[in-house]
C-alpha positions in Angstrom: 17.6 16.4 12.7 19.4 15.9 16.0 18.5 13.2 18.5 19.7 13.9 22.0 18.8 13.6 25.7 16.3 16.1 27.0 17.4 18.8 29.3 15.2 20.6 31.8 15.2 23.7 29.7 13.4 21.7 27.0 10.4 21.1 29.2 8.0 23.6 27.7 8.7 22.5 24.1 8.3 18.9 25.0 5.0 19.6 26.7 3.8 21.2 23.5 4.7 18.1 21.5 3.1 15.8 24.1 -0.2 17.8 24.0 -0.1 17.6 20.2 0.6 13.9 20.3 -2.3 13.4 22.7 -4.6 15.2 20.2 -4.1 12.2 17.9 -6.3 10.3 20.3 -3.8 7.3 20.2 -2.1 8.1 23.5 -3.0 7.0 27.1 -4.2 10.5 27.9 -7.0 11.9 25.7 -6.9 15.4 24.1 -6.7 18.1 26.7 -7.0 15.6 29.6 -3.6 16.0 31.1 -2.4 19.3 32.6 1.4 19.5 32.4 3.3 22.3 34.2 6.7 23.3 33.1 8.3 23.2 36.6 6.9 19.8 37.4 7.9 18.4 34.0 11.4 19.7 34.4 11.7 17.7 37.6 10.5 14.6 35.7 13.2 15.1 33.1 15.8 15.6 35.8 14.7 12.4 37.6 14.9 10.4 34.4 18.3 11.7 33.6 19.5 10.6 37.0 18.3 7.1 36.5 20.9 4.8 34.9 18.1 2.5 33.5 16.0 5.3 32.0 16.4 8.1 29.4 14.4 10.8 27.8 15.3 11.5 24.1 14.1 14.2 21.9 14.2 14.8 18.2 15.1 18.4 17.4 14.9 20.2 14.0 16.3 23.8 13.9 16.3 24.0 17.7 12.7 23.0 17.9 11.6 19.8 19.7 9.5 17.8 17.2 9.4 14.3 18.9 10.2 12.5 22.1 10.9 9.0 23.3 10.9 8.1 27.0 12.4 4.8 28.0 11.9 3.8 31.6 13.9 0.9 33.0 13.8 -1.0 36.3 16.2 -1.4 39.2 15.4 -4.8 40.7 17.9 -7.2 39.3 15.3 -9.7 37.9 13.8 -7.0 35.6 16.8 -4.7 35.1 17.2 -6.1 31.6 13.9 -4.6 30.3 12.5 -1.1 29.7 9.2 0.4 28.8 8.8 2.9 26.0 6.5 5.9 25.3 7.0 7.8 22.0 5.3 10.8 20.4 5.9 12.9 17.3 4.3 16.3 16.6 1.7 16.0 13.8 3.4 18.6 11.6 6.5 16.3 11.5 5.1 12.8 11.1 6.2 10.8 8.1 9.7 12.3 8.2 11.5 9.3 9.7 11.7 11.0 13.2 10.3 7.9 14.9 12.8 5.7 13.1 15.7 8.0 14.2 14.4 7.9 17.8 14.2 4.1 17.8 17.7 3.7 16.3 19.1 6.0 19.0 17.2 3.9 21.6 18.7 0.7 20.3 22.2 2.0 20.7 21.5 3.4 24.1 19.8 0.1 25.3 22.7 -2.1 24.1 25.2 0.2 25.9 23.1 0.0 29.1 22.8 -3.8 28.9 19.0 -3.7 28.3 17.9 -6.8 26.4 14.1 -6.3 26.2 12.2 -3.2 25.1 8.4 -3.1 25.7 5.5 -1.0 24.7 1.7 -1.0 24.3 -0.2 0.4 21.3 -3.9 0.7 20.5 -4.7 -1.9 17.9 -6.4 0.7 15.7 -3.2 2.8 15.5 -2.0 1.3 12.2 0.8 3.9 11.7 2.2 3.2 15.2 2.0 -0.6 14.8 3.7 -0.4 11.4 6.5 1.8 12.8 7.1 -0.6 15.7 7.1 -3.7 13.5 9.5 -1.9 11.1 11.8 -1.3 14.1 11.8 -5.0 15.1 9.0 -5.1 17.7 6.7 -8.1 17.6 3.1 -8.5 19.0 3.1 -10.7 22.0 -0.5 -10.5 22.9 -3.6 -8.4 23.1 -4.8 -6.5 26.2 -8.5 -6.7 25.6 -10.8 -3.7 26.3 -7.7 -2.0 27.8 -8.8 1.6 27.1 -12.1 3.4 27.0 -11.9 6.0 24.2 -14.9 8.0 22.8 -17.5 5.7 24.4 -15.8 2.6 23.0 -13.5 -0.1 24.4 -10.2 -0.3 22.6 -7.8 -3.3 22.7 -4.0 -2.7 23.0 -1.2 -4.8 21.6 1.6 -5.8 23.9 4.8 -5.5 21.8 8.4 -6.2 22.5 11.8 -6.3 20.9 14.7 -8.5 22.1 18.1 -7.0 21.6 
């Protein structure tokens, strides 16, 4: 497995993984809700790669994108030390330590960039996701009650963070 920064030519493969991750029903967008176009997404990748406080990492196995981690930082000096994370793994490749590898890569990158706080939210019913984040050193800071409306039901989210 190779963890590396995404390139614009990875856009279509990343979109495929994102759509698959959204099919899990644990992401912000529901299954089939978001329409991603390769050209627009390539611009998104390029914009992130040009931002010193942000990065787009992918996990690749045999030249196939199988997971991604987007880290978006901030420019104002008072919040430049923190960054928000979104992660997704293709369902065919879950349970293979891909998330662990992405988060280890993230930690190295964040320390190099001077980022001291990593943040994310996760649905409280996403036990696998919560377990991964805890394993990687994230702690629950609070609960965002009725944060999402999924399948005619309100779902709480945990605010989680990790201090480096």
